[in-house]
C-alpha positions as CSV (number, residue, x, y, z in Angstrom):
1,M,20.1,-18.1,29.1
2,H,17.2,-20.7,28.1
3,A,14.6,-16.8,28.7
4,A,17.1,-15.1,26.5
5,A,16.8,-17.5,23.8
6,N,12.9,-17.2,24.1
7,E,13.2,-13.7,24.1
8,A,15.0,-13.9,21.2
9,Q,12.7,-15.7,18.8
10,S,9.8,-13.9,20.2
11,A,11.2,-10.6,19.1
12,A,12.0,-12.4,15.7
13,L,8.4,-13.8,15.4
14,R,7.1,-10.0,15.7
15,T,8.8,-8.7,13.5
16,L,8.2,-11.1,11.1
17,L,3.9,-10.3,11.5
18,R,4.7,-6.7,11.5
19,S,6.6,-6.9,8.1
20,L,3.6,-9.1,7.2
21,G,1.1,-6.3,9.1
22,Q,2.7,-3.5,7.1
23,I,1.2,-5.2,3.6
24,V,-1.2,-2.8,4.6
25,L,0.8,0.1,6.5
26,Q,0.3,-0.8,9.9
27,A,3.2,-1.6,12.0
28,N,1.4,-4.4,14.3
29,A,1.9,-7.8,14.8
30,F,-1.6,-9.0,15.4
31,T,-2.2,-7.2,12.2
32,G,0.2,-9.3,10.2
33,A,-1.0,-12.4,12.5
34,C,-4.5,-11.7,10.7
35,L,-3.1,-11.8,7.3
36,L,-1.2,-14.7,7.6
37,A,-4.9,-16.5,8.6
38,A,-6.4,-14.8,5.8
39,W,-3.9,-16.8,3.7
40,L,-4.1,-20.0,5.1
41,L,-7.6,-19.8,5.0
42,Y,-7.2,-18.8,1.2
43,D,-4.2,-20.4,0.2
44,P,-2.0,-21.7,2.1
45,R,0.4,-21.6,-0.8
46,L,0.1,-17.7,-0.2
47,A,0.9,-17.7,3.3
48,C,4.7,-20.1,2.4
49,A,5.1,-17.2,0.1
50,A,4.7,-13.9,2.3
51,L,7.0,-15.7,4.9
52,M,9.6,-17.1,2.7
53,G,9.7,-13.3,1.3
54,A,9.5,-11.4,4.7
55,V,12.5,-14.1,6.2
56,A,14.6,-13.7,2.9
57,A,14.1,-9.4,3.2
58,N,14.8,-9.1,6.6
59,V,17.8,-11.4,6.8
60,S,19.2,-9.2,3.8
61,A,18.4,-6.0,5.7
62,V,20.3,-7.5,9.0
63,L,23.2,-8.3,6.6
64,A,23.0,-4.9,5.0
65,D,23.2,-3.4,8.7
66,Y,20.4,-1.3,8.2
67,C,18.6,0.2,11.0
68,E,17.3,-2.1,13.5
69,D,14.3,0.3,14.7
70,D,13.2,-0.3,11.3
71,T,13.8,-3.8,11.0
72,R,11.5,-4.4,14.1
73,A,8.8,-2.0,12.6
74,G,8.5,-4.6,9.3
75,L,10.2,-1.7,6.8
76,H,12.7,-4.2,5.4
77,G,10.7,-7.1,5.2
78,F,7.1,-6.2,3.2
79,N,8.3,-5.8,0.5
80,G,10.1,-9.4,0.5
81,A,6.8,-10.9,1.3
82,L,5.2,-9.0,-1.4
83,A,7.3,-9.6,-4.2
84,G,7.4,-13.3,-3.2
85,L,3.4,-13.0,-3.1
86,A,3.8,-11.8,-6.7
87,A,6.2,-15.2,-7.3
88,F,3.7,-17.1,-6.3
89,N,0.7,-15.3,-7.6
90,F,1.9,-15.4,-11.6
91,I,4.7,-18.5,-11.7
92,A,2.1,-21.9,-11.3
93,D,5.3,-24.3,-10.4
94,N,6.3,-24.0,-7.0
95,A,9.5,-24.6,-6.8
96,T,10.2,-21.7,-10.2
97,A,8.4,-19.6,-7.7
98,G,10.4,-20.6,-4.6
99,A,13.4,-19.8,-6.6
100,V,12.1,-16.6,-7.7
101,A,10.6,-15.7,-4.9
102,I,13.9,-15.5,-2.5
103,L,15.9,-13.8,-5.0
104,A,13.0,-11.1,-6.1
105,A,12.7,-10.5,-1.7
106,T,16.5,-10.3,-1.7
107,C,16.4,-7.9,-4.2
108,T,13.8,-5.3,-2.6
109,A,15.8,-5.7,0.3
110,W,18.8,-4.9,-1.4
111,L,17.3,-1.6,-3.6
112,L,15.3,-0.5,-0.4
113,A,18.3,2.0,1.3
114,P,19.2,3.5,-2.0
115,W,15.6,3.8,-3.1
116,S,14.3,5.5,-0.5
117,R,17.1,7.8,0.5
118,W,15.9,9.3,-3.4
119,L,12.2,9.2,-2.3
120,R,12.7,10.7,1.2
121,A,14.5,14.0,-0.6
122,R,11.5,14.2,-2.3
123,G,9.4,13.9,0.1
124,L,7.4,10.9,-0.7
125,G,6.9,7.5,0.6
126,I,8.5,4.2,-0.2
127,F,5.3,1.8,-0.2
128,S,5.3,-1.1,-2.4
129,S,7.6,0.5,-5.1
130,P,10.5,-2.2,-4.2
131,C,8.1,-5.0,-5.1
132,L,6.8,-3.2,-8.4
133,I,10.2,-2.4,-9.8
134,V,11.8,-5.8,-9.4
135,T,8.5,-8.0,-10.3
136,W,8.3,-5.6,-12.9
137,L,12.4,-7.3,-14.3
138,W,11.1,-10.7,-14.5
139,L,7.5,-10.6,-14.9
140,P,8.5,-10.6,-18.9
141,L,10.2,-13.7,-18.5
142,V,8.1,-15.7,-17.4
143,T,4.4,-16.7,-18.8
144,V,1.5,-15.5,-17.3
145,N,-1.4,-16.7,-17.3
146,A,-4.2,-14.2,-17.5
147,T,-7.2,-15.0,-16.0
148,S,-10.1,-12.6,-17.2
149,A,-12.6,-12.1,-15.3
150,N,-16.2,-13.0,-16.7
151,V,-18.0,-10.7,-18.2
152,T,-21.2,-9.8,-16.0
153,P,-24.3,-7.8,-16.9
154,A,-24.6,-4.9,-14.7
155,H,-27.2,-5.0,-12.2
156,A,-28.2,-3.5,-8.9
157,L,-25.9,-5.1,-5.9
158,S,-27.8,-7.1,-2.8
159,A,-26.5,-5.7,0.2
160,A,-25.0,-9.5,0.8
161,Q,-23.0,-9.1,-2.0
162,A,-21.7,-5.3,-2.1
163,G,-20.4,-6.6,1.2
164,S,-18.8,-9.4,0.3
165,G,-17.6,-8.0,-2.8
166,L,-15.9,-5.1,-0.4
167,L,-14.1,-7.3,1.7
168,A,-12.7,-9.6,-1.0
169,G,-11.1,-6.4,-2.0
170,F,-9.2,-6.0,1.6
171,A,-8.2,-9.9,0.9
172,Q,-6.3,-8.5,-2.8
173,T,-4.2,-5.9,-1.4
174,G,-2.3,-9.7,-0.5
175,F,-3.4,-11.5,-3.6
176,A,-6.1,-13.3,-2.2
177,S,-9.8,-12.9,-2.3
178,E,-12.9,-14.1,-0.6
179,A,-15.0,-12.6,2.1
180,L,-13.8,-14.3,4.8
181,P,-9.9,-13.8,4.4
182,G,-11.1,-10.1,3.9
183,L,-12.7,-9.9,7.3
184,L,-9.7,-11.0,8.9
185,V,-7.5,-8.7,7.3
186,L,-10.1,-5.7,8.1
187,I,-10.3,-6.6,11.5
188,G,-6.5,-7.1,11.9
189,I,-6.5,-3.3,10.9
190,A,-9.1,-2.4,13.3
191,A,-6.4,-3.8,15.7
192,A,-4.1,-1.6,15.0
193,S,-6.8,1.5,14.5
194,C,-10.8,2.2,14.0
195,R,-10.4,5.0,12.4
196,H,-7.7,3.2,9.6
197,A,-10.5,0.8,9.3
198,L,-12.9,2.9,8.9
199,R,-11.1,5.1,6.0
200,A,-10.5,1.7,4.8
201,L,-13.7,0.9,4.0
202,I,-14.6,4.2,2.8
203,G,-11.9,3.9,0.2
204,A,-13.0,0.2,-0.8
205,G,-16.2,1.6,-1.4
206,F,-15.7,4.4,-2.9
207,A,-13.2,3.1,-5.5
208,S,-15.7,-0.1,-6.6
209,A,-18.3,2.4,-7.4
210,A,-16.0,4.1,-9.5
211,H,-14.5,1.5,-11.2
212,L,-18.4,0.0,-11.8
213,L,-19.1,3.4,-13.3
214,L,-15.8,3.3,-15.3
215,G,-17.7,0.3,-17.0
216,A,-15.5,-2.8,-14.7
217,T,-17.8,-6.0,-14.3
218,I,-19.1,-7.4,-11.5
219,A,-17.1,-10.7,-11.8
220,S,-14.1,-7.9,-11.2
221,F,-16.1,-6.6,-7.9
222,D,-16.7,-9.7,-6.8
223,A,-13.3,-11.0,-6.9
224,G,-11.8,-7.8,-4.9
225,L,-10.4,-6.7,-7.9
226,L,-11.9,-3.2,-7.8
227,G,-11.3,-2.3,-4.1
228,F,-7.7,-2.9,-3.1
229,N,-6.1,-0.4,-4.4
230,G,-8.5,1.7,-3.5
231,V,-8.3,0.3,0.2
232,L,-4.3,1.1,0.2
233,T,-4.6,5.1,-0.9
234,A,-6.9,5.6,1.6
235,L,-4.9,3.7,4.5
236,A,-1.7,6.0,2.9
237,L,-3.8,9.1,2.9
238,A,-6.0,8.4,6.6
239,D,-4.1,11.5,8.1
240,C,-4.4,14.1,5.1
241,G,-8.3,14.4,5.5
242,L,-10.9,13.1,4.1
243,V,-11.6,15.3,0.9
244,T,-8.0,14.8,0.5
245,M,-7.7,10.6,0.5
246,L,-11.4,11.0,-1.8
247,G,-9.2,12.3,-3.7
248,G,-6.2,10.2,-3.9
249,V,-8.5,7.1,-4.2
250,A,-10.5,8.6,-7.4
251,L,-6.7,8.8,-9.1
252,S,-6.2,5.7,-8.4
253,S,-9.0,4.3,-9.5
254,V,-8.7,6.4,-13.1
255,L,-4.9,5.1,-13.0
256,Q,-6.1,1.5,-12.6
257,A,-9.1,1.4,-14.8
258,A,-6.3,2.6,-17.8
259,A,-4.0,0.1,-16.8
260,A,-6.8,-2.3,-17.1
261,Y,-8.2,-1.1,-20.1
262,F,-4.7,-1.9,-21.7
263,G,-3.8,-4.9,-20.1
264,W,-1.1,-4.3,-17.9
265,P,-0.3,-6.3,-14.6
266,V,0.4,-2.9,-12.4
267,M,-0.6,-4.9,-9.0
268,T,-0.5,-1.5,-6.4
269,A,0.9,0.6,-9.0
270,P,-1.9,2.9,-9.0
271,F,-2.1,3.1,-5.4
272,V,1.7,4.4,-5.2
273,L,1.6,6.5,-7.8
274,A,-1.6,8.4,-6.5
275,T,-0.4,9.0,-3.1
276,W,2.6,9.9,-4.4
277,S,0.4,12.4,-6.5
278,V,-1.2,13.4,-3.5
279,Q,1.9,14.1,-1.7
280,W,4.0,16.1,-4.0
281,L,1.0,18.6,-4.6
282,T,0.2,18.3,-0.8
283,Q,4.0,19.6,-0.3
284,R,3.9,22.4,-3.1
285,L,0.7,23.9,-1.8
286,A,2.8,24.0,1.7
287,L,5.9,25.8,-0.2
288,G,3.8,28.1,-2.0
289,V,1.8,29.2,1.5
290,A,4.9,29.3,3.1
291,A,6.4,32.0,0.6
292,V,3.5,33.7,0.4
293,E,3.3,34.6,4.2
294,P,6.9,36.1,4.8
295,A,6.2,38.1,2.1
296,Q,2.3,39.7,3.7
297,L,4.5,40.0,6.5
298,R,7.4,42.1,5.0
299,D,4.6,43.9,3.4
300,T,2.8,44.7,7.0
301,T,6.1,45.4,8.3
302,R,6.8,47.7,5.9
303,R,3.2,49.7,6.2
304,A,3.7,50.0,9.4
305,T,7.1,51.1,9.4
306,T,6.8,53.4,6.7
307,P,6.3,57.4,8.3
308,V,3.7,59.5,7.2
309,P,4.6,62.3,5.4
310,A,3.4,65.7,7.1
311,T,0.7,67.7,5.9
312,R,1.4,71.6,5.5
313,E,-1.5,73.9,7.4
314,S,-3.1,76.3,5.8
């Protein structure tokens, strides 16, 4: 009996940690533990927010009788964790942020089933879209203290500054910052897949360079604000080929730059929209190829079976 209770507790802990790991698209408990360590190092308030949101979302998924395997993989909890992080990021008062975090995380869980069915019917992934929808619903009701980055003249980045800025982009996938938390996140991704970690580094570097070319500030790069959507897009498209992945990262960078120009709090929306666009385009191309091949086959068969007219001898 005692062993069964210990096993149940261990399974629940792994589910919780996988929910955190799914924030960077890795169904891996060690990845989740690395993210948790990154939040504890940067700001323990964020660690509490992520745990609170993940627990609320997973409990709601169990009550809604969602697929148990998906819950164990962390698919039902990570949007709740992100919703909790968003609440504590935008709301200064801890009590208000905690209440909003629990409610928002619960809403992401209840939204998950109908929204994911609608997206799957169109061949699209759900990613962090439930968190974005729920956060945008309550965000206009609170006063957000915008922290604008100081405008720093563009200059050549040192190797240390470039490395620090890239790692900070990994930390920003979970609303944190700084190089050491970002390094922990990168280690967590590499533990699940070295290939995905390498693609994420490429995505962070490509996105950061694109933003700097588009006029972003060095301060934003140092804070990791230029690379995090590139990291997530590269992870989502890691298995689609390098050119396709870079195209998605470029599109996410353009979308993020446009949103920054208008001052919209888009969070991970550029990553979601860019990935959806690539998925949609890939499907259209695949359908086009599938439609052309049978037509070519029919034409070849018709030519092969058409009798050759007999010629009259003179």
